VODOVO-705917 format. One record per residue (C-alpha): x, y, z; residue in one letter. Coordinates in steps of 0.1 Angstrom, whole numbers, plus 5000, padded with zeros to 4 digits. Each point is the difference from the previous one (the first is absolute). Last residue first. Layout:
BEGIN
- X/Y/Z/A;
...
//
This chain:
BEGIN
- 1141/1954/2512/G;
- 5016/5030/5016/V;
- 5028/5015/4980/G;
- 4989/5035/5006/A;
- 5009/5012/4965/Y;
- 4967/5013/4988/S;
- 5011/5035/4994/H;
- 4988/5004/4964/M;
- 4965/4988/5011/G;
- 4979/4970/5009/T;
- 4983/5005/5034/I;
- 5004/4972/5025/F;
- 5035/5003/5015/V;
- 5011/5036/4993/Q;
- 4966/5014/5007/V;
- 4992/4979/5031/V;
- 5031/4997/5023/L;
- 5021/5031/4990/M;
- 4973/5024/4988/N;
- 4977/4991/5029/F;
- 5028/5005/5024/T;
- 5007/5035/4986/L;
- 4964/5008/5001/S;
- 4996/4988/5036/A;
- 5031/5020/5009/F;
- 4983/5031/4986/G;
- 4968/4992/5018/L;
- 5021/4997/5032/L;
- 5013/5035/4995/Q;
- 4965/5014/4992/I;
- 4986/4985/5031/F;
- 5030/5015/5019/H;
- 4990/5035/4988/S;
- 4965/4995/5016/R;
- 5014/4989/5033/R;
- 5025/5028/5006/G;
- 5004/5031/4978/R;
- 4973/5010/4976/W;
- 4988/5033/5012/G;
- 5034/5015/5005/G;
- 5013/4993/4965/T;
- 5036/4985/4998/A;
- 4987/4966/5008/R;
- 4973/5003/4973/A;
- 5026/5009/4975/H;
- 5024/4972/5010/L;
- 4970/4976/4999/Y;
- 4989/5013/4966/C;
- 5034/4994/4987/A;
- 4999/4965/5015/Y;
- 4967/4994/4981/L;
- 5012/5016/4967/V;
- 5032/4977/5000/W;
- 4979/4969/5006/T;
- 4977/5010/4971/I;
- 5031/5005/4978/F;
- 5013/4965/5010/A;
- 4965/4987/4993/W;
- 5001/5015/4964/T;
- 5035/4987/4993/E;
- 4990/4964/5011/V;
- 4967/5001/4979/P;
- 5019/5014/4969/D;
- 4987/5035/4994/W;
- 5026/5005/4972/G;
- 5025/5025/5013/W;
- 5035/5008/4990/Y;
- 4997/4986/4965/R;
- 5023/4981/4977/G;
- 4997/4966/5016/W;
- 5033/4993/5016/A;
- 5018/5034/5000/Q;
- 4968/5018/5007/D;
- 4990/4975/5026/A;
- 5034/5004/5016/W;
- 4995/5039/5003/I;
- 4965/4994/5015/A;
- 5013/4975/5025/G;
- 5027/5025/5010/A;
- 4973/5026/5007/I;
- 4980/4975/5021/V;
- 5030/4990/5019/G;
- 5009/5037/5007/F;
- 4967/5006/5014/T;
- 5002/4969/5022/W;
- 5034/5013/5014/V;
- 4985/5034/5005/P;
- 4971/4985/5020/F;
- 5021/4977/5023/G;
- 5016/5026/5024/F;
- 4968/5021/5002/V;
- 4981/4967/5006/V;
- 5023/4992/5029/T;
- 4998/5036/5014/R;
- 4962/4999/5000/Y;
- 4999/4965/5017/T;
- 5023/5013/5027/L;
- 4980/5030/5007/K;
- 4968/4982/5002/D;
- 5014/4973/5022/L;
- 5012/5026/5024/Q;
- 4967/5018/5002/A;
- 4982/4968/5003/P;
- 5022/4991/5031/S;
- 5027/4975/4997/P;
- 4995/4964/5011/I;
- 4999/4987/5035/R;
- 4969/5016/5012/A;
- 4981/4984/4973/L;
- 5006/4966/5016/L;
- 4992/5010/5035/G;
- 4967/5018/4993/N;
- 4998/5028/5025/G;
- 4967/5016/4991/P;
- 4968/4980/5000/Q;
- 4980/5000/4968/A;
- 4967/5014/4988/K;
- 5002/5031/5019/G;
- 5001/5022/4969/A;
- 5035/5012/5010/A;
- 5011/4964/5005/V;
- 4985/4990/4966/R;
- 5019/5028/4983/A;
- 5033/4990/5017/R;
- 4995/4965/4988/Y;
- 4994/5011/4965/R;
- 5031/5020/5000/D;
- 5021/4969/5012/T;
- 4985/4978/4973/V;
- 5003/5026/4973/L;
- 5036/5007/5008/Y;
- 5009/4963/5000/M;
- 4985/4996/4965/V;
- 5021/5031/4990/G;
- 5032/4986/5014/L;
- 4995/4967/4980/V;
- 4993/5019/4969/A;
- 5031/5022/5005/A;
- 5023/4969/5003/V;
- 4987/4986/4967/F;
- 5003/5035/4984/F;
- 5038/4998/5007/I;
- 5002/4965/4985/G;
- 4980/5012/4970/T;
- 5021/5031/4994/A;
- 5033/4979/5000/L;
- 4985/4973/4976/T;
- 4986/5027/4977/M;
- 5034/5017/4998/A;
- 5018/4967/4993/T;
- 4974/4991/4975/V;
- 5006/5031/4980/H;
- 5038/5002/5002/I;
- 5013/4964/4999/S;
- 4973/4990/4975/L;
- 5010/5030/4979/W;
- 5033/4981/4992/Y;
- 4979/4980/4976/S;
- 4989/4964/4997/Q;
- 4965/5003/5013/L;
- 4982/4996/4966/A;
- 5021/4969/4993/P;
- 4986/4980/5030/V;
- 5027/4998/5027/L;
- 5018/4968/5007/P;
- 4989/4975/5026/G;
- 5000/4995/5038/A;
- 4969/4982/5011/A;
- 4970/5021/5010/T;
- 4983/4999/5033/Y;
- 4967/5019/5001/I;
- 4980/4980/5025/V;
- 5024/4983/5022/T;
- 5034/5019/5003/E;
- 4984/5034/4991/A;
- 4971/4994/5025/L;
- 5025/4993/5027/G;
- 5020/5030/4990/L;
- 4969/5022/5004/A;
- 4990/4985/5033/V;
- 5035/5006/5013/V;
- 5002/5034/4989/V;
- 4966/5007/5016/A;
- 5012/4987/5034/G;
- 5031/5023/4996/M;
- 4977/5029/4997/V;
- 4976/4991/5028/F;
- 5023/4985/5026/V;
- 5026/5026/4993/G;
- 4978/5030/5008/L;
- 5006/4998/5037/A;
- 5037/5006/4996/W;
- 4995/5034/4987/A;
- 5033/5016/5012/R;
- 4996/5027/4974/Y;
- 5032/4995/4981/R;
- 5002/4963/5009/V;
- 4966/4991/4988/M;
- 5002/5023/4970/V;
- 5033/4984/4989/Y;
- 4985/4965/5008/C;
- 4969/5009/4980/F;
- 5021/5010/4969/F;
- 5021/4968/5000/I;
- 4968/4978/5005/A;
- 4980/5018/4973/A;
- 5029/4998/4975/V;
- 5003/4963/5006/C;
- 4964/4997/4997/T;
- 5002/5018/4966/L;
- 5027/4975/4988/A;
- 4982/4968/5009/T;
- 4968/5014/4985/V;
- 5017/5009/4967/F;
- 5018/4966/4998/E;
- 4966/4983/5003/Y;
- 4982/5023/4976/M;
- 5026/4995/4972/N;
- 5031/5018/4987/G;
- 5012/5013/5034/W;
- 5034/4985/5006/P;
- 5022/5024/4978/T;
- 5017/4977/4976/R;
- 5022/4969/4997/H;
- 4972/4975/5011/V;
- 5021/4986/5028/A;
- 5019/5031/5008/F;
- 4967/5019/5005/G;
- 4986/4972/5022/R;
- 5033/5001/5020/T;
- 4993/5038/5006/V;
- 4964/4994/5011/V;
- 5009/4973/5024/A;
- 5030/5019/5014/V;
- 4978/5030/5007/V;
- 4975/4978/5018/H;
- 5027/4983/5020/L;
- 5014/5034/5011/L;
- 4964/5013/5007/I;
- 4993/4968/5021/G;
- 5031/5007/5020/L;
- 4991/5036/5006/A;
- 4965/4991/5010/S;
- 5013/4972/5024/F;
- 5022/5025/5017/A;
- 4972/5026/5003/V;
- 4976/4974/5014/A;
- 5026/4987/5025/A;
- 5008/5034/5012/R;
- 4963/5009/5001/V;
- 4992/4971/5022/W;
- 5031/5005/5022/P;
- 4990/5035/5011/G;
- 4998/5035/4984/A;
- 5033/5010/5016/E;
- 5021/4980/4976/W;
- 4981/5014/4970/I;
- 5004/5036/5013/A;
- 5038/4994/5006/R;
- 5003/4988/4964/L;
- 4982/5030/4986/A;
- 5018/5027/5020/P;
- 4978/5018/5027/V;
- 4989/5034/4988/Q;
- 4967/4987/4990/R;
- 4986/5010/4965/A;
- 4967/5016/5007/P;
- 4969/4989/4981/L;
- 4972/5023/5011/V;
- 5025/5027/5012/A;
- 5007/5007/4962/D;
- 4968/5021/4999/G;
- 4970/4993/5021/S;
- 4977/5027/4991/G;
- 5012/5012/4966/A;
- 5008/4966/4986/D;
- 4966/4986/5005/G;
- 4992/4967/5016/S;
- 4980/5011/5032/G;
- 4976/5022/4980/A;
- 4990/4974/4975/D;
- 4997/4971/5025/G;
- 4980/5021/5024/S;
- 4977/5013/4972/G;
- 4995/4967/4986/T;
- 4988/4985/5033/G;
- 5017/5000/5034/G;
- 5007/5023/5028/T;
- 5030/4993/5022/G;
- 5014/4973/5023/A;
- 4987/4970/4982/G;
- 5034/4991/4985/A;
- 5028/5019/5016/P;
- 5003/5037/4992/V;
- 5035/5007/4987/A;
- 5016/4995/5034/Q;
- 5022/5030/4995/A;
- 4971/5021/4990/K;
- 4981/4991/5031/D;
- 5031/5008/5021/A;
- 5005/5034/4984/V;
- 4964/5008/5005/G;
- 5000/4989/5036/S;
- 5030/5022/5007/A;
- 4983/5030/4984/E;
- 4969/4994/5019/A;
- 5020/4998/5032/A;
- 5018/5031/4992/G;
- 4967/5020/4993/A;
- 4984/4987/5032/S;
- 5031/5010/5020/A;
- 5000/5035/4985/G;
- 4963/5004/5009/L;
- 5006/4988/5035/A;
- 5026/5026/5006/T;
- 5037/4993/5004/G;
- 5021/4982/5025/Q;
- 4984/4967/5006/A;
- 4982/4997/4968/A;
- 5033/5009/4981/G;
- 5016/4970/5017/V;
- 4974/4977/4987/T;
- 5001/5015/4966/A;
- 5038/4995/4999/L;
- 4995/4964/5009/Q;
- 4974/4996/4973/A;
- 5024/5016/4975/A;
- 5028/4976/5010/R;
- 4977/4972/4994/E;
- 4990/5013/4966/G;
- 5036/5004/4991/S;
- 5006/4964/5009/T;
- 4971/4988/4979/V;
- 5014/5021/4971/A;
- 5034/4984/5003/A;
- 4985/4965/4999/G;
- 4978/5007/4970/A;
- 4992/4963/4995/V;
- 4996/4997/5038/T;
- 4962/5000/5001/A;
- 4998/4975/4972/R;
- 5023/4976/5018/R;
- 4978/4973/5015/P;
- 5020/4972/5017/R;
- 5004/4968/4982/G;
- 4980/4969/5004/F;
- 4975/5000/4972/A;
- 5014/5024/4976/F;
- 5035/4990/5009/D;
- 4991/4963/4993/G;
- 4983/5011/4968/A;
- 5031/5017/4988/F;
- 5020/4968/5009/G;
- 4975/4978/4983/I;
- 5001/5022/4969/V;
- 5038/4997/5001/A;
- 4997/4962/5001/L;
- 4977/5002/4970/S;
- 5026/5021/4982/Y;
- 5026/4974/5007/I;
- 4978/4972/4985/V;
- 4992/5022/4969/I;
- 5036/5008/4995/A;
- 5009/4962/5002/A;
- 4973/4994/4973/V;
- 5016/5029/4979/L;
- 5036/4984/5005/F;
- 4987/4967/4988/D;
- 4984/5016/4969/G;
- 5032/5017/4991/S;
- 5020/4968/5004/V;
- 4975/4983/4976/Q;
- 5006/5028/4975/A;
- 5038/4994/5004/L;
- 4996/4964/4991/G;
- 4976/5008/4972/L;
- 5025/5023/4983/N;
- 4979/5012/4971/V;
- 5016/4999/4965/S;
- 5016/5030/4986/M;
//
């Protein structure tokens, strides 16, 4: 079938509109970041309330009981309150040991990222006008983004990720959808300016640097395995995109804690006080990678099966195949390191970001500049 150029133009218009709306969402998140009230200490609202009640009980106990009992009650109340507030940036000890100890599953448990009992729509409304506007723009941008991807598919009569431009537009759509779920699930409004900002930058580069006009697939890609293999890789890449942004934020906040502990920085940084604590970011990054890793694994396996049908071998050490496997190994090392007590925190995040760097190198360098059996990027 011939390409529907008119529908392809409509797809491009929708994508440009999505970029504009996403940019407005970033402005909304930035406005909340700059002018909204800090909410980190109230993320676990029920836990804070419990801590206050414990403090009151400790005070009553001090009046009625022995001094020893009062001290124990006050210490317990303080511990509950500290845990509820998830240790604001600069309040605890820093360094690698601090980041490792504070981010583990055993110590913090599910309390690190509690799901608030308030319904999602009510939580968004109570978060303030900046957040309400940002979430509304994000939802509208996602709608336009989805329409852009779908109309591109109808225009070319296939799944719309047959070249690098289409792949990037699809994976950023997955990243935006996945992040909005995470944002609402964990009330992580403060992360929006970073993740959605990265989505806007990626889409801007796609529209300017790697734009590829709508066209038919090369013969090697004309297979139903394109819908299986590349779809899995697109989903996993979009999820890893979100994990990479969270990982960078973790390293920034953890480094600040370390500098405060070493006396090289003043505590109480207003900007870092508005984003989740290192322990929360570590937990959220880990859960994100855990969600995306099986999808990437399935995509690699599906690619091997497709290679056997197309070229008569499951594995041929093609550059793209090799880097996809390297990326898989790095993320597997991150998960192994994260599950091992001595490699939680900062060091495990370096591995995770190295995995995303490998993925990005494979996508933007290997597929574009290195000739191989996967050279279908479509970038001139």
